[in-house]
Every structure is written in structure tokens, then in C-alpha cells.
C-alpha positions in Angstrom: 23.0 11.4 -16.0 24.0 7.7 -16.1 26.9 6.5 -13.9 29.4 4.1 -15.4 28.9 1.7 -12.5 25.1 1.6 -12.8 23.6 -1.9 -12.9 20.3 -0.5 -14.4 20.2 2.6 -16.6 16.9 3.8 -18.0 17.6 6.3 -20.7 15.0 8.7 -22.0 12.3 6.1 -22.3 9.1 7.1 -24.2 6.2 4.7 -24.8 3.2 5.4 -27.0 0.4 3.2 -28.4 -1.9 4.1 -31.2 -5.4 2.9 -32.2 -8.3 4.3 -34.2 -8.9 7.0 -31.6 -5.4 8.4 -31.7 -2.1 8.1 -29.9 -1.8 7.6 -26.1 1.6 8.4 -24.5 2.1 6.0 -21.6 5.7 7.0 -20.6 7.4 10.3 -21.3 11.2 10.8 -21.0 11.8 8.4 -18.1 15.5 8.7 -17.1 17.3 7.3 -14.1 20.0 4.9 -13.0 20.4 2.4 -10.2 23.7 1.3 -8.5 24.4 -2.3 -7.5 22.6 -3.3 -4.3 20.3 -0.2 -4.5 16.6 -0.6 -3.6 14.1 1.5 -5.5 10.3 1.7 -5.4 8.4 2.9 -8.4 5.2 4.4 -7.1 2.2 6.2 -8.6 -1.6 5.9 -9.2 -3.1 3.1 -11.2 -2.6 3.8 -14.9 0.4 6.0 -14.3 2.7 3.7 -16.3 4.5 1.9 -13.5 4.0 -1.7 -14.7 4.7 -0.7 -18.3 8.0 0.8 -17.1 8.9 -2.4 -15.2 8.2 -4.5 -18.4 10.5 -2.3 -20.4 13.3 -2.5 -17.8 12.9 -6.3 -18.1 13.0 -6.1 -21.9 9.6 -7.8 -22.0 8.1 -4.7 -23.7 9.8 -2.3 -26.1 9.9 1.5 -25.8 8.9 3.8 -28.6 12.2 5.5 -28.1 15.1 5.4 -25.6 16.8 2.4 -24.2 17.7 0.4 -21.0 21.2 -0.7 -20.1 21.5 -3.8 -17.9 25.0 -4.3 -16.5 26.2 -2.1 -19.3 24.4 -3.9 -22.1 21.9 -2.0 -24.3 19.1 -4.6 -24.1 17.3 -3.2 -27.2 20.5 -3.4 -29.3 20.5 -7.2 -29.2 18.3 -9.9 -30.6 15.2 -11.1 -28.7 17.0 -14.4 -28.0 20.0 -12.7 -26.6 17.8 -10.5 -24.5 16.1 -13.5 -23.1 19.5 -15.1 -22.3 20.7 -11.9 -20.6 17.4 -11.8 -18.6 17.9 -15.4 -17.5 21.4 -14.6 -16.3 20.8 -11.2 -14.6 17.2 -10.8 -13.7 14.7 -12.3 -11.2 10.9 -11.7 -11.2 8.2 -11.7 -8.6 4.7 -11.0 -9.7 1.4 -10.2 -7.9 -0.2 -13.4 -9.3 2.8 -15.6 -8.4 3.1 -17.1 -11.9 4.0 -20.6 -10.7 3.7 -23.6 -13.0 0.7 -25.5 -11.7 1.9 -28.9 -13.0 5.2 -28.6 -11.1 5.9 -29.1 -7.4 7.3 -26.2 -5.3 10.8 -27.8 -5.7 10.4 -28.3 -9.5 9.2 -24.6 -9.8 12.4 -23.4 -8.1 14.6 -25.8 -10.0 13.2 -24.7 -13.4 15.4 -21.5 -14.0 18.5 -23.4 -12.8 17.8 -26.3 -15.2 17.2 -23.8 -18.0 20.6 -22.3 -17.4 22.3 -25.7 -17.2 23.1 -25.6 -13.5 24.2 -29.1 -12.4 23.2 -28.9 -8.8 19.7 -27.5 -9.4 17.9 -29.8 -7.0 20.3 -29.1 -4.1 20.3 -25.3 -4.7 16.5 -25.3 -5.0 16.0 -27.3 -1.9 18.3 -25.0 0.1 16.5 -21.9 -1.1 13.1 -23.3 -0.2 14.3 -24.2 3.2 15.6 -20.6 3.5 12.1 -19.2 2.8 10.6 -21.6 5.4 9.1 -24.2 3.0 11.4 -27.1 3.6 8.4 -29.3 4.4 6.5 -28.2 1.2 9.0 -29.4 -1.5 6.6 -31.9 -3.0 3.5 -29.8 -2.8 1.8 -28.4 -5.9 0.8 -24.7 -6.0 -2.9 -25.5 -5.7 -2.5 -26.9 -2.2 -0.3 -24.0 -1.0 -1.7 -20.8 0.5 -1.2 -17.4 -1.2 1.7 -16.6 1.1 3.4 -19.9 0.5 3.0 -19.6 -3.2 4.6 -16.1 -3.1 7.5 -17.6 -1.0 8.0 -20.2 -3.7 8.1 -17.4 -6.2 10.7 -15.6 -4.1 12.8 -18.7 -3.9 12.6 -19.2 -7.7 13.6 -15.5 -8.2 16.5 -15.5 -5.8 17.9 -19.0 -6.5 19.7 -17.9 -9.6 21.3 -15.0 -7.6 20.2 -12.3 -10.0 21.9 -9.0 -10.3 18.5 -7.3 -10.4 15.1 -8.4 -8.9 12.0 -6.9 -10.5 8.9 -7.1 -8.3 5.4 -6.0 -9.5 3.0 -5.4 -6.6 4.3 -8.6 -4.8 1.8 -8.3 -1.9 -1.2 -7.3 -4.1 -2.9 -10.7 -3.7 -2.1 -11.2 0.0 -3.7 -10.1 3.2 -1.8 -7.5 5.3 -0.1 -9.8 7.7 1.0 -12.3 5.0 2.2 -9.4 2.8 4.3 -8.1 5.7 6.0 -11.5 6.1 6.7 -11.8 2.4 8.1 -8.3 2.2 10.4 -8.8 5.2 11.7 -12.0 3.5 12.2 -10.2 0.2 14.3 -7.5 1.8 16.3 -10.0 3.8 17.1 -12.1 0.8 17.9 -8.9 -1.2 20.5 -7.8 1.5 22.0 -11.3 1.8 22.5 -11.7 -2.0 23.4 -8.1 -2.8 20.7 -7.8 -5.4 19.4 -4.5 -6.9 15.7 -4.3 -6.2 13.2 -2.5 -8.4 9.7 -2.7 -6.8 6.4 -1.4 -8.2 4.0 -0.7 -5.4 1.1 1.5 -4.4 1.8 0.8 -0.7 3.5 3.9 0.8 4.8 1.8 3.8 6.5 -0.7 1.5 7.9 2.1 -0.7 9.4 3.8 2.4 11.5 0.8 3.1 13.4 1.3 -0.2 16.4 3.7 -0.5 14.8 5.5 -3.4 11.2 6.3 -4.4 10.6 7.1 -8.1 7.2 8.8 -8.4 5.4 8.4 -11.7 2.5 10.7 -12.6 0.8 10.6 -16.0 3.8 8.8 -17.4 6.5 11.2 -16.1 8.9 11.2 -13.2 7.6 13.8 -10.7 10.2 13.1 -8.0 13.2 10.8 -7.5 
């Protein structure tokens, strides 16, 4: 059942793909809703459909049937351009592989989403956010000279600088060693609390999942527990 005040509502999502060998069902009747400020971990074995589900929540992939409502808007009832605009306003992303622009400095990477949305004080806001994540001395550095942990902190700064309603994170510590991953996750949860963001986190790490208010367990494309 979807609550009227849900910030994210995933409604009866099915996802199938077909090739010469037949049809493979990746997701089967996924249905849940998240309230503002709620933190949820999507967990399950490799190949269970976790990352596909996250892509559908973001509107980067389309379901075979069902829909997703973001802040009350049916994201698959609008055009791709409008969906991209809504994503830019409401959603932040953190990926396992950082996804930084190699030809841009740390500051320029964080400024980018602000500039795309027409924010006038992009440089000031980006600088402040990089200082918040402990990279005030790294503003002019390019990703290739930053450590993995530093790159992921730049990615966190870029995701949070737009103050998104929803943050989607796909295995954010997957490319980091344990100690660095712990530091990054602590920072992610701190920023999430400070900014009142709804966090949806895909992880295979039970300790990270346990830090979220909800754990949505996916097995063979279906929710087994929530």
C-alpha cells in the first residue's frame, strides 16, 4: 500500500528481457514505499536484481510493467526530457565506480550539477560542500591524483550539493578498502541526516545494511522480506 506522503513509491514493478533463448524475468511484482528522510538498504545476492531496481527507481531503466512515483510524480508518465529534469531536481547518485569527470577538477565536478540547474552561486556552494567532506585542500586536483576514498568523497559532495530529496547509492564502498569504506559510509549517513534526504542504498554488506532503518531483501527478483 502506498502512503500519500511517500517520497518514493515503487508500484508493482516487473522487468523482463528477451533474447533468442527466451524470456528472463529480472524483477517480479516489486512494491514498497519510502517516507521522507527514511533510509533503506536493498540487499540480496549478485544477480538478484538489486541494481536493476535502483536504475528503475532513478528512471534510468524502464520496467516491463508497473511504475515509480517520485514526490508524487509518475516518472514513466512523462517524457524522457522531463524525467531527466525531475531527476536533476530531486535525485542524487553515488556509484561504486565514482563516475567523476576526469577532465574536471574536484571543484568543477561538484559545481557541474549546480551549473546545469542554473544555480548562480555554484562555486561557493561546491567549495563549501568539499570542505564539509574534508577536501578543502583538494579543490584544484583532478580525479587521477586523488585516492579512491577521496574520489568517493568528491562523488558524495556532488550528490549532496544539490540537496536532493532522494539519494540513490549503488555499492558505494565496493571499490574501497574496509577502513576507507567505513569513513565514506559514516560521512554519507551524516550528510543524509543533516540534509534530511531519503537514502536508498544497494549493498551486499550486512553491516552497512544494518545501519539503515529498513532492509528490503531481494531474492530471484522478488521481495522476500521488508
